N, CA, C and O of each residue as an XYZ file, in Angstrom:
748
protein
N      -8.657     29.396   -116.667
C      -9.508     28.101   -115.863
C      -8.117     27.318   -115.612
O      -7.172     27.463   -116.387
N      -8.059     26.553   -114.577
C      -7.189     25.865   -113.815
C      -7.995     24.453   -113.231
O      -8.808     24.537   -112.311
N      -7.656     23.164   -113.889
C      -7.867     22.239   -113.513
C      -6.820     20.966   -112.730
O      -5.659     20.741   -113.069
N      -7.447     20.366   -111.816
C      -6.085     19.358   -111.499
C      -6.272     18.012   -112.673
O      -7.384     17.891   -113.186
N      -5.394     17.235   -112.985
C      -5.506     16.067   -113.706
C      -4.272     15.286   -112.830
O      -3.154     15.728   -112.561
N      -4.832     14.051   -112.501
C      -4.190     13.144   -111.944
C      -3.327     11.956   -112.385
O      -3.885     10.942   -112.805
N      -1.929     12.036   -112.306
C      -1.032     10.870   -113.271
C      -0.572      9.512   -112.553
O       0.496      9.311   -111.975
N      -1.344      8.880   -112.684
C      -0.888      7.435   -112.268
C       0.782      6.885   -112.512
O       1.174      7.065   -113.664
N       1.632      6.344   -111.708
C       2.977      6.095   -111.752
C       2.840      4.458   -112.695
O       3.858      4.119   -113.298
N       1.551      3.486   -112.783
C       1.220      2.515   -113.049
C      -0.042      2.488   -113.964
O      -1.060      3.045   -113.552
N      -0.037      1.661   -115.605
C      -0.773      1.292   -115.884
C      -1.962      0.413   -115.280
O      -1.532     -0.093   -114.244
N      -3.109      0.077   -115.480
C      -4.404     -1.092   -115.309
C      -4.639     -0.670   -114.225
O      -4.715      0.489   -113.819
N      -4.834     -2.207   -113.419
C      -6.434     -2.353   -112.533
C      -5.985     -1.726   -111.172
O      -6.960     -1.415   -110.489
N      -4.626     -1.419   -110.516
C      -4.442     -1.345   -109.812
C      -4.550      0.416   -109.574
O      -3.983      1.072   -108.700
N      -5.547      0.944   -110.748
C      -5.672      2.473   -110.380
C      -7.381      2.483   -110.183
O      -7.779      3.401   -109.466
N      -8.088      1.868   -110.555
C      -9.460      1.269   -110.997
C      -9.966      2.187   -109.884
O     -10.295      3.347   -110.131
N     -10.031      1.625   -108.575
C     -11.029      2.309   -107.735
C     -10.358      3.842   -107.409
O     -11.049      4.470   -106.606
N      -9.417      4.400   -107.773
C      -9.243      5.857   -108.083
C      -9.820      6.357   -109.120
O     -10.569      7.303   -108.879
N      -9.675      5.888   -110.685
C     -10.214      6.579   -111.309
C     -12.017      6.926   -110.899
O     -12.692      7.953   -110.974
N     -12.268      5.762   -110.534
C     -13.546      5.677   -109.891
C     -14.318      6.619   -109.266
O     -15.465      6.938   -109.578
N     -13.616      7.077   -108.328
C     -14.014      8.012   -107.194
C     -13.516      9.584   -108.078
O     -14.278     10.547   -108.162
N     -12.303      9.560   -108.588
C     -12.593     10.726   -109.346
C     -13.267     11.214   -110.666
O     -13.327     12.372   -111.080
N     -13.771     10.057   -111.247
C     -14.582     10.163   -112.200
C     -15.819     11.023   -111.342
O     -16.055     12.221   -111.503
N     -16.580     10.054   -110.343
C     -17.956     10.657   -110.203
C     -17.547     11.798   -109.420
O     -18.488     12.581   -109.286
N     -16.284     12.251   -108.747
C     -16.179     13.780   -108.161
C     -16.542     14.667   -109.011
O     -17.173     15.672   -108.686
N     -16.134     14.356   -110.357
C     -16.016     15.305   -111.791
C     -17.484     15.331   -112.098
O     -18.049     16.297   -112.611
N     -18.140     14.061   -111.706
C     -19.512     13.929   -112.499
C     -20.162     15.250   -111.782
O     -20.218     16.372   -112.284
N     -20.456     15.008   -110.990
C     -20.653     15.807   -109.290
C     -20.408     17.128   -109.558
O     -21.359     17.890   -109.385
N     -19.357     17.595   -109.942
C     -19.104     19.139   -109.841
C     -19.765     19.803   -111.252
O     -20.415     20.844   -111.356
N     -19.298     18.653   -112.497
C     -20.242     19.192   -113.769
C     -21.624     19.016   -114.475
O     -22.146     19.345   -115.541
N     -22.055     18.118   -112.992
C     -23.533     17.752   -113.544
C     -23.953     16.598   -114.552
O     -25.083     16.292   -114.935
N     -22.834     16.096   -114.842
C     -22.976     14.830   -115.946
C     -23.386     13.942   -115.460
O     -22.921     13.499   -114.410
N     -24.418     13.404   -116.109
C     -25.549     12.430   -115.613
C     -25.056     11.050   -116.345
O     -25.308     10.018   -115.722
N     -24.288     10.902   -117.769
C     -23.607      9.531   -117.975
C     -22.229      9.659   -117.991
O     -21.591     10.694   -118.187
N     -21.535      7.825   -117.633
C     -20.493      7.497   -117.666
C     -20.020      6.257   -118.449
O     -20.238      5.162   -117.931
N     -19.382      6.313   -119.664
C     -18.824      5.293   -120.218
C     -17.570      4.890   -119.844
O     -16.548      5.576   -119.835
N     -17.772      3.112   -119.368
C     -16.578      2.361   -119.038
C     -16.534      1.474   -120.448
O     -17.354      1.248   -121.338
N     -14.945      1.028   -120.150
C     -14.847      0.215   -121.168
C     -14.164     -1.219   -120.324
O     -13.317     -1.167   -119.432
N     -14.860     -2.584   -120.947
C     -15.041     -3.128   -120.004
C     -15.040     -4.379   -120.918
O     -15.980     -4.568   -121.690
N     -13.958     -5.265   -120.836
C     -13.818     -6.455   -121.469
C     -14.592     -7.958   -121.115
O     -15.143     -8.707   -121.922
N     -14.419     -8.156   -119.423
C     -15.158     -8.970   -119.144
C     -15.937     -8.956   -118.511
O     -16.575     -9.936   -118.128
N     -16.125     -7.669   -118.182
C     -17.238     -7.349   -117.135
C     -16.828     -6.740   -115.469
O     -17.495     -6.186   -114.595
N     -15.723     -7.070   -115.555
C     -15.096     -6.775   -113.834
C     -15.248     -5.615   -113.624
O     -15.737     -5.188   -112.578
N     -14.659     -4.535   -115.064
C     -14.323     -3.095   -114.262
C     -15.915     -2.612   -114.194
O     -16.235     -2.189   -113.083
N     -16.836     -2.607   -115.079
C     -18.197     -2.698   -115.584
C     -19.044     -2.985   -113.930
O     -19.906     -2.218   -113.502
N     -18.704     -3.876   -113.402
C     -19.188     -4.244   -111.998
C     -18.950     -3.397   -111.062
O     -19.719     -2.927   -110.223
N     -17.414     -3.149   -111.307
C     -16.932     -2.077   -110.062
C     -17.588     -0.631   -110.361
O     -18.244     -0.075   -109.480
N     -17.400     -0.061   -111.579
C     -18.046      1.021   -112.331
C     -19.774      1.654   -111.579
O     -20.192      2.679   -111.040
N     -20.439     -0.023   -112.077
C     -21.921      0.520   -111.696
C     -22.444      0.707   -109.956
O     -23.395      1.312   -109.462
N     -21.374     -0.088   -109.372
C     -21.512      0.040   -107.462
C     -20.686      1.483   -107.289
O     -21.419      2.356   -106.823
N     -19.124      1.987   -107.603
C     -18.749      3.322   -107.874
C     -19.957      4.759   -107.907
O     -20.055      5.785   -107.234
N     -20.753      4.161   -109.076
C     -21.025      5.192   -109.676
C     -22.504      5.403   -109.636
O     -22.983      6.130   -110.507
N     -23.352      4.824   -108.676
C     -24.674      4.647   -108.424
C     -25.282      6.080   -108.611
O     -24.697      7.097   -108.236
N     -26.837      6.068   -109.388
C     -27.187      7.321   -109.398
C     -26.816      7.779   -110.999
O     -27.766      8.246   -111.628
N     -25.614      7.689   -111.649
C     -25.556      8.068   -112.737
C     -25.671      6.795   -113.503
O     -25.629      5.663   -113.020
N     -25.867      7.216   -115.150
C     -26.185      6.141   -116.267
C     -24.843      5.669   -116.599
O     -23.932      6.404   -116.981
N     -24.746      4.094   -116.393
C     -23.344      4.281   -116.706
C     -23.367      2.845   -117.632
O     -24.024      1.845   -117.343
N     -22.385      3.022   -118.946
C     -22.513      2.242   -119.752
C     -21.555      1.501   -120.247
O     -20.426      1.829   -120.613
N     -22.163      0.308   -120.234
C     -20.318     -0.202   -120.088
C     -20.346     -0.815   -121.889
O     -21.331     -1.297   -122.449
N     -18.803     -0.581   -122.569
C     -18.878     -0.663   -124.175
C     -17.935     -2.247   -123.866
O     -16.867     -2.146   -123.262
N     -18.377     -3.513   -124.280
C     -17.329     -4.157   -123.995
C     -16.869     -4.419   -125.916
O     -17.167     -3.739   -126.898
N     -15.997     -5.782   -125.775
C     -15.654     -6.188   -127.321
C     -16.955     -6.526   -128.039
O     -18.083     -6.506   -127.548
N     -16.560     -6.879   -129.449
C     -17.786     -7.836   -130.170
C     -17.815     -9.052   -129.902
O     -16.976     -9.462   -129.100
N     -18.656     -9.873   -130.407
C     -18.830    -11.159   -130.081
C     -17.881    -11.353   -131.530
O     -18.037    -10.840   -132.638
N     -16.571    -12.563   -130.897
C     -16.039    -13.147   -132.200
C     -14.358    -12.211   -131.697
O     -13.423    -12.519   -132.436
N     -14.091    -11.429   -130.838
C     -13.383    -10.717   -130.569
C     -11.894    -11.383   -130.654
O     -10.907    -11.136   -131.347
N     -12.146    -12.216   -129.764
C     -10.835    -12.797   -129.331
C     -10.720    -14.228   -130.247
O      -9.800    -14.614   -130.969
N     -11.886    -14.788   -129.958
C     -12.426    -16.399   -130.540
C     -13.425    -16.216   -131.195
O     -14.150    -15.335   -130.732
N     -13.858    -16.808   -132.323
C     -15.099    -17.013   -132.973
C     -16.602    -17.374   -131.923
O     -16.542    -18.248   -131.058
N     -17.526    -16.789   -132.101
C     -18.319    -16.880   -131.780
C     -19.077    -17.381   -129.817
O     -19.977    -18.059   -129.321
N     -17.365    -16.015   -129.170
C     -17.674    -16.279   -128.463
C     -17.891    -14.640   -127.830
O     -17.473    -13.752   -128.575
N     -18.387    -14.295   -126.781
C     -18.277    -13.345   -126.097
C     -17.280    -13.256   -124.503
O     -17.518    -13.920   -123.494
N     -16.294    -12.368   -124.656
C     -15.505    -12.129   -123.250
C     -16.214    -11.247   -122.542
O     -15.326    -10.520   -122.097
N     -17.460    -10.737   -122.054
C     -17.960     -9.926   -121.495
C     -18.869    -11.077   -120.740
O     -19.940    -11.486   -121.187
N     -18.208    -11.558   -119.426
C     -18.962    -12.875   -119.042
C     -20.661    -12.667   -118.643
O     -21.229    -11.582   -118.515
N     -21.222    -13.916   -118.505
C     -22.822    -13.791   -118.691
C     -23.060    -12.853   -116.957
O     -23.484    -11.711   -116.780
N     -22.574    -13.928   -115.877
C     -22.718    -13.124   -114.363
C     -22.319    -11.880   -114.527
O     -23.163    -10.999   -114.363
N     -21.078    -11.545   -114.853
C     -20.975    -10.021   -115.112
C     -22.382     -8.873   -115.385
O     -22.898     -7.874   -114.883
N     -22.534     -9.788   -116.500
C     -23.721     -9.252   -117.612
C     -24.793     -8.957   -116.346
O     -25.013     -7.813   -115.946
N     -25.410    -10.122   -115.792
C     -26.636     -9.596   -115.041
C     -26.325     -9.090   -113.583
O     -27.160     -8.683   -112.775
N     -25.026     -9.187   -113.409
C     -24.795     -8.224   -112.347
C     -24.846     -6.536   -112.238
O     -25.149     -5.776   -111.318
N     -24.304     -6.280   -113.932
C     -24.552     -4.887   -114.043
C     -25.346     -4.410   -114.043
O     -25.717     -3.454   -113.361
N     -26.137     -5.353   -115.362
C     -28.051     -4.951   -115.868
C     -28.453     -4.841   -114.762
O     -28.890     -3.705   -114.577
N     -28.573     -5.908   -113.327
C     -29.373     -5.839   -112.112
C     -28.950     -4.337   -111.831
O     -30.011     -3.805   -111.505
N     -28.206     -3.620   -111.799
C     -28.372     -2.411   -111.242
C     -28.456     -1.044   -112.232
O     -27.825      0.013   -112.228
N     -29.403     -1.508   -112.975
C     -29.128     -0.529   -113.753
C     -28.500     -0.047   -115.115
O     -29.042      0.640   -115.980
N     -27.263     -0.555   -115.098
C     -26.204     -0.502   -116.443
C     -26.893     -1.147   -117.435
O     -27.796     -1.982   -117.385
N     -26.125     -0.445   -118.653
C     -26.426     -0.957   -120.175
C     -25.200     -1.416   -120.763
O     -24.206     -0.691   -120.814
N     -25.232     -2.837   -121.303
C     -24.244     -2.765   -121.845
C     -24.021     -3.038   -123.266
O     -24.459     -4.046   -123.821
N     -23.077     -1.789   -124.061
C     -22.828     -1.785   -125.694
C     -22.036     -2.964   -126.110
O     -20.846     -3.074   -125.816
N     -22.707     -3.869   -126.809
C     -21.400     -5.143   -127.000
C     -21.656     -4.272   -129.019
O     -22.734     -3.957   -129.522
N     -20.577     -4.169   -129.510
C     -20.545     -3.889   -130.720
C     -18.630     -3.654   -131.555
O     -17.518     -3.999   -131.157
N     -19.043     -3.022   -132.625
C     -17.388     -3.543   -133.013
C     -16.601     -2.285   -133.020
O     -17.289     -1.288   -133.239
N     -15.409     -2.090   -132.848
C     -14.439     -1.056   -132.997
C     -14.874     -0.117   -133.474
O     -15.886     -0.299   -134.151
N     -14.460      0.988   -133.385
C     -14.488      2.067   -134.484
C     -13.654      2.311   -135.237
O     -13.810      2.982   -136.257
N     -12.316      1.653   -134.748
C     -10.881      1.557   -134.998
C     -10.895      0.478   -135.806
O     -10.295      0.608   -136.872
N     -11.479     -0.669   -135.559
C     -11.130     -2.268   -136.163
C     -11.987     -2.474   -137.371
O     -12.105     -1.806   -138.399
N     -12.558     -3.591   -136.964
C     -13.860     -3.948   -138.107
C     -13.023     -4.344   -139.451
O     -12.357     -5.367   -139.606
N     -13.187     -3.465   -140.224
C     -13.248     -3.868   -141.882
C     -11.448     -3.412   -142.144
O     -10.713     -3.678   -143.095
N     -11.162     -2.608   -140.816
C      -9.562     -2.034   -140.832
C      -8.663     -3.324   -140.499
O      -7.747     -3.807   -141.164
N      -9.277     -3.793   -139.098
C      -8.493     -5.177   -138.931
C      -8.426     -6.196   -139.633
O      -7.281     -6.649   -139.665
N      -9.356     -6.908   -140.368
C      -9.810     -7.400   -141.957
C      -8.586     -6.948   -142.558
O      -7.774     -7.836   -142.813
N      -8.301     -5.875   -142.817
C      -7.240     -5.784   -144.206
C      -6.191     -5.413   -143.779
O      -5.442     -4.762   -144.508
N      -5.834     -5.739   -142.421
C      -4.539     -5.310   -141.639
C      -4.230     -7.245   -141.885
O      -3.597     -7.773   -142.799
N      -4.782     -7.769   -140.972
C      -4.225     -8.773   -141.257
C      -4.202     -9.979   -142.478
O      -3.545    -11.019   -142.474
N      -5.081     -9.511   -143.448
C      -5.303    -10.625   -144.553
C      -4.380     -9.956   -145.547
O      -3.919    -10.685   -146.426
N      -4.067     -8.770   -145.540
C      -2.692     -7.985   -146.335
C      -1.391     -7.570   -146.137
O      -0.477     -7.079   -146.799
N      -1.738     -8.141   -144.353
C      -0.459     -7.484   -143.572
C       0.138     -5.785   -143.767
O       1.313     -5.420   -143.809
N      -1.016     -5.010   -143.857
C      -0.513     -3.458   -143.875
C      -2.053     -3.100   -143.022
O      -3.061     -3.684   -142.624
N      -1.252     -1.298   -143.077
C      -2.241     -0.876   -142.175
C      -3.000      0.166   -142.852
O      -2.710      0.759   -143.891
N      -4.208      0.318   -141.961
C      -5.041      1.433   -142.820
C      -5.192      2.509   -142.150
O      -4.189      2.794   -141.496
N      -6.072      3.239   -142.049
C      -6.626      4.631   -141.503
C      -6.816      4.191   -140.244
O      -6.093      4.637   -139.354
N      -8.046      3.030   -139.891
C      -8.138      2.815   -138.432
C      -6.903      2.962   -137.513
O      -6.702      3.651   -136.512
N      -6.267      2.218   -138.087
C      -4.995      1.301   -137.510
C      -3.997      2.835   -137.321
O      -3.364      2.875   -136.265
N      -3.867      3.828   -138.092
C      -2.893      4.764   -138.170
C      -3.595      5.782   -137.224
O      -2.884      6.224   -136.321
N      -4.724      6.168   -137.283
C      -5.546      6.993   -135.597
C      -5.392      6.144   -134.627
O      -4.772      6.558   -133.647
N      -5.936      4.629   -134.609
C      -5.542      4.425   -133.035
C      -3.976      4.283   -132.822
O      -3.593      4.428   -131.661
N      -3.015      4.016   -133.801
C      -2.037      4.321   -133.050
C      -1.726      5.704   -132.634
O      -1.454      5.797   -131.437
N      -1.700      6.626   -133.203
C      -1.871      8.200   -132.947
C      -2.356      8.806   -131.595
O      -1.922      9.691   -130.858
N      -3.633      7.818   -131.564
C      -4.213      8.117   -130.052
C      -3.241      7.663   -128.994
O      -3.143      8.218   -127.899
N      -2.571      6.690   -129.353
C      -1.811      5.910   -128.427
C      -0.880      6.421   -127.957
O      -0.451      6.082   -126.855
N      -0.368      7.317   -128.651
C       0.687      7.834   -128.067
C       0.415      8.778   -126.662
O       1.300      8.994   -125.835
N      -0.759      9.214   -126.575
C      -1.575      9.744   -125.229
C      -1.401      8.428   -124.178
O      -0.749      8.541   -123.140
N      -1.977      7.334   -124.522
C      -1.964      5.914   -123.577
C      -2.907      5.415   -124.700
O      -3.546      5.867   -125.650
N      -2.583      3.931   -123.918
C      -3.988      3.164   -124.222
C      -5.146      3.672   -123.863
O      -5.952      4.023   -124.725
N      -5.325      3.752   -122.973
C      -6.701      4.439   -122.423
C      -7.184      5.708   -123.443
O      -8.271      5.758   -124.017
N      -6.365      6.473   -123.503
C      -6.748      7.681   -124.370
C      -7.597      7.374   -125.773
O      -8.562      7.887   -126.340
N      -6.668      6.212   -126.023
C      -7.166      5.653   -127.476
C      -8.844      5.077   -127.102
O      -9.708      5.266   -127.958
N      -9.155      4.488   -125.987
C     -10.052      3.407   -125.656
C     -11.428      4.655   -125.871
O     -12.364      4.593   -126.668
N     -11.010      6.111   -124.493
C     -11.931      6.630   -124.339
C     -12.354      7.621   -125.557
O     -13.334      8.355   -125.435
N     -11.735      7.607   -126.485
C     -12.084      8.139   -127.726
C     -12.960      7.425   -128.629
O     -13.886      7.934   -129.262
N     -12.530      5.947   -128.651
C     -13.412      4.780   -129.351
C     -14.545      4.477   -128.645
O     -15.406      3.809   -129.218
N     -14.684      4.762   -127.737
C     -15.996      4.211   -127.117
C     -17.278      5.089   -126.923
O     -18.473      4.796   -126.961
N     -16.630      6.243   -126.704
C     -17.952      7.569   -126.965
C     -18.125      7.523   -128.352
O     -18.979      8.328   -128.724
N     -17.616      6.867   -129.246
C     -18.296      7.277   -130.970
C     -19.220      5.959   -130.852
O     -20.362      6.174   -131.260
N     -18.996      4.637   -130.386
C     -19.195      3.641   -130.401
C     -20.645      3.791   -129.477
O     -21.562      3.152   -129.992
N     -20.937      4.348   -128.504
C     -22.286      4.452   -128.183
C     -22.551      5.404   -128.667
O     -23.765      5.248   -128.801
N     -22.245      6.719   -129.222
C     -22.860      7.516   -129.980
C     -23.578      7.208   -131.220
O     -24.667      7.693   -131.527
N     -22.704      6.133   -132.109
C     -23.067      5.332   -132.839
C     -25.172      4.110   -133.075
O     -26.115      3.863   -133.827
N     -24.506      3.844   -131.597
C     -25.873      2.866   -131.048
C     -26.861      3.706   -130.700
O     -28.058      3.433   -130.791
N     -26.265      5.055   -130.174
C     -28.174      5.683   -130.001
C     -27.757      6.305   -128.527
O     -28.215      7.385   -128.153
N     -26.571      5.287   -127.483
C     -26.280      5.595   -126.132
C     -26.511      6.466   -125.605
O     -27.312      6.516   -124.672
N     -25.650      7.727   -126.212
C     -25.367      8.875   -125.697
C     -25.618      9.985   -126.954
O     -25.480      9.748   -128.154
N     -26.035     11.292   -126.316
C     -26.299     12.265   -127.388
C     -25.024     12.824   -127.669
O     -23.941     12.804   -127.084
N     -25.382     13.253   -128.563
C     -23.468     14.474   -129.269
C     -23.755     15.571   -128.984
O     -23.022     16.410   -129.508
N     -24.873     16.117   -128.083
C     -24.611     17.632   -127.701
C     -24.592     17.431   -125.904
O     -25.099     18.397   -125.333
N     -24.205     16.592   -125.199
C     -24.096     16.404   -124.270
C     -22.581     15.678   -123.828
O     -22.231     14.782   -124.596
N     -21.757     15.938   -122.806
C     -20.750     16.138   -122.035
C     -20.733     14.710   -120.955
O     -21.419     14.594   -119.940
N     -19.923     13.876   -121.402
C     -19.856     12.553   -120.501
C     -19.004     12.337   -119.938
O     -18.224     13.274   -120.106
N     -18.451     11.373   -119.075
C     -17.287     11.245   -118.924
C     -17.075      9.842   -119.493
O     -18.089      9.153   -119.603
N     -15.908      9.320   -119.871
C     -15.073      8.438   -120.468
C     -14.249      7.702   -119.741
O     -13.418      8.429   -119.197
N     -14.080      6.334   -119.436
C     -13.047      5.532   -118.759
C     -12.714      4.484   -119.494
O     -13.465      3.803   -120.192
N     -11.190      4.326   -119.269
C     -10.793      3.054   -120.155
C      -9.620      2.542   -119.585
O      -9.473      3.053   -118.474
N      -8.685      1.727   -119.868
C      -7.518      1.410   -119.281
C      -6.597      0.884   -120.105
O      -6.792      0.955   -121.319
N      -5.749      0.435   -119.733
C      -4.345     -0.439   -120.103
C      -4.681     -1.928   -119.625
O      -4.428     -2.338   -118.492
N      -5.274     -2.673   -120.618
C      -5.070     -4.386   -120.315
C      -6.047     -4.172   -119.082
O      -6.405     -2.994   -119.096
N      -6.604     -4.852   -118.036
C      -7.288     -5.038   -116.871
C      -7.607     -3.622   -116.516
O      -6.779     -2.723   -116.660
N      -9.322     -3.348   -115.857
C      -9.294     -2.758   -115.053
C      -9.570     -0.666   -115.869
O     -10.010     -0.449   -116.998
N      -9.246      0.177   -115.094
C      -9.193      1.415   -115.730
C      -7.680      2.435   -114.968
O      -7.042      2.343   -113.919
N      -7.630      3.305   -116.108
C      -6.292      4.125   -115.702
C      -6.634      5.333   -116.576
O      -5.762      6.161   -116.840
N      -7.404      5.404   -116.856
C      -7.726      6.916   -117.558
C      -9.043      7.175   -117.518
O      -9.774      6.186   -117.563
N      -9.659      8.473   -117.429
C     -10.974      9.092   -117.679
C     -10.569     10.008   -118.000
O      -9.434     10.449   -117.817
N     -11.974     10.731   -118.869
C     -11.980     11.981   -119.604
C     -13.159     12.827   -119.346
O     -14.015     12.391   -118.577
N     -13.325     14.105   -119.951
C     -14.602     14.652   -119.932
C     -14.650     14.687   -121.639
O     -13.686     14.848   -122.388
N     -15.695     14.540   -121.912
C     -15.694     14.528   -123.535
C     -17.272     14.919   -123.729
O     -18.130     14.658   -122.886
N     -17.584     15.761   -125.294
C     -18.885     15.313   -126.017
C     -18.876     14.806   -127.327
O     -18.535     15.380   -128.361
N     -19.453     13.213   -127.096
C     -19.140     12.182   -127.734
C     -19.786     12.946   -129.404
O     -20.768     13.676   -129.542
N     -19.075     12.578   -130.191
C     -19.527     12.491   -131.598
C     -19.940     10.794   -132.228
O     -19.891      9.730   -131.611
N     -20.295     11.026   -133.494
C     -20.923      9.984   -133.943
C     -19.497      9.595   -135.342
O     -19.025     10.519   -136.004
N     -19.134      8.426   -135.497
C     -17.765      8.278   -136.201
C     -17.442      8.423   -137.015
O     -16.233      8.505   -137.235
N     -18.594      8.563   -138.154
C     -18.113      9.834   -139.214
C     -18.049     11.406   -139.350
O     -18.109     12.189   -140.298
N     -17.861     11.549   -137.617
C     -17.359     13.178   -137.331
C     -16.558     13.444   -136.460
O     -16.575     14.330   -135.606
N     -15.432     12.214   -136.804
C     -14.390     12.165   -136.044
C     -13.900     13.237   -135.623
O     -13.694     13.698   -134.500
N     -13.762     13.526   -136.482
C     -12.642     15.018   -135.912
C     -13.363     16.208   -135.593
O     -12.754     17.278   -135.590
N     -14.476     16.167   -135.347
C     -15.059     16.915   -134.339
C     -15.012     16.657   -132.995
O     -15.248     17.550   -132.182
N     -14.617     15.062   -132.527
C     -14.036     15.277   -131.430
C     -13.616     15.947   -130.681
O     -12.608     16.471   -131.155
N     -13.869     16.377   -129.384
C     -12.767     17.080   -128.582
C     -12.935     16.420   -127.446
O     -14.002     15.920   -127.089
N     -11.774     16.388   -126.764
C     -11.628     15.851   -125.152
C     -11.692     17.100   -124.481
O     -10.686     17.777   -124.697
N     -12.290     17.484   -123.952
C     -12.231     18.889   -122.970
C     -11.500     18.545   -121.886
O     -10.418     19.130   -121.919
N     -11.648     17.719   -120.765
C     -10.459     17.343   -119.467
C      -9.834     15.987   -119.777
O     -10.122     15.288   -120.749
N      -9.193     15.784   -119.096
C      -8.432     14.610   -118.928
C      -8.240     14.502   -117.080
O      -7.312     14.858   -116.354
N      -9.433     13.916   -116.806
C      -9.157     13.751   -115.380
C      -8.219     13.265   -114.612
O      -7.865     13.753   -113.539
N      -7.512     11.679   -115.453
C      -6.573     11.235   -115.091
C      -6.319     10.301   -116.290
O      -7.012      9.978   -117.255
N      -5.107      9.992   -115.892
C      -4.369      8.765   -117.238
C      -2.584      8.507   -116.460
O      -2.075      9.158   -115.547
N      -2.110      7.566   -117.086
C      -0.898      7.228   -116.665
C      -0.117      8.202   -116.588
O      -0.654      9.248   -116.951
N       1.158      8.323   -116.195
C       2.211      9.162   -116.226
C       3.619      8.134   -116.946
O       4.264      7.274   -116.346
N       3.751      8.494   -118.108
C       4.535      7.851   -119.120
C       6.190      8.208   -118.814
O       7.065      7.762   -119.557
C-alpha cells in the first residue's frame, strides 16, 4: 500500500486550512464519518465545523481551570457558533495530565503520564494531542472504539497534524494504533 503524507515546513495555524481540506478528502475516501479536533479557544473548532460540513465534528477542549481556576478557555461565542452548526464540544481532563500534572507540580517529579506524553512529542506536539483527544472522546462515549476517526491537532494555535486512527479507552492505551498520518510538521 502506498499513501501520501503531507509535511509542513512550519508548525501551527498557518496550516489549518490545508489540514482541514486534507482531512475532509481522506474522510470521504475512507468513508469516515467522525472527526475529532483539538481546540483551546474554539477558533479551530469553528473553522473545522465549516470545512467539514456533513461530518460529525467533535471539538475537544481543555478542562475548566486548565489555565486559571474556575475559567474555561473555549469561548462562549465560539461554543455557540460551533454547536449551532451541529458540533459537539467535549470539555474534560487530559488523559496524560490530571493527577499526573498535580504530582509533577507538587513534588517536582515526572510520572508515567508525563513520560508517555513526552515520548509521543518526539513525533510532534500534534501527534501527542491526536492520540490523547481520541481517548478522551472514547472515555466520554462520544466515539466508538471499533470505528476509525480522523483526529486533528496542532502546535500552539490552529492545527498542523491529522491522522486516521481507531480510538481506544484510556485504560487500553497500548492498543491505540495510528493507522495513517495524513499530515504533520516536518522538523
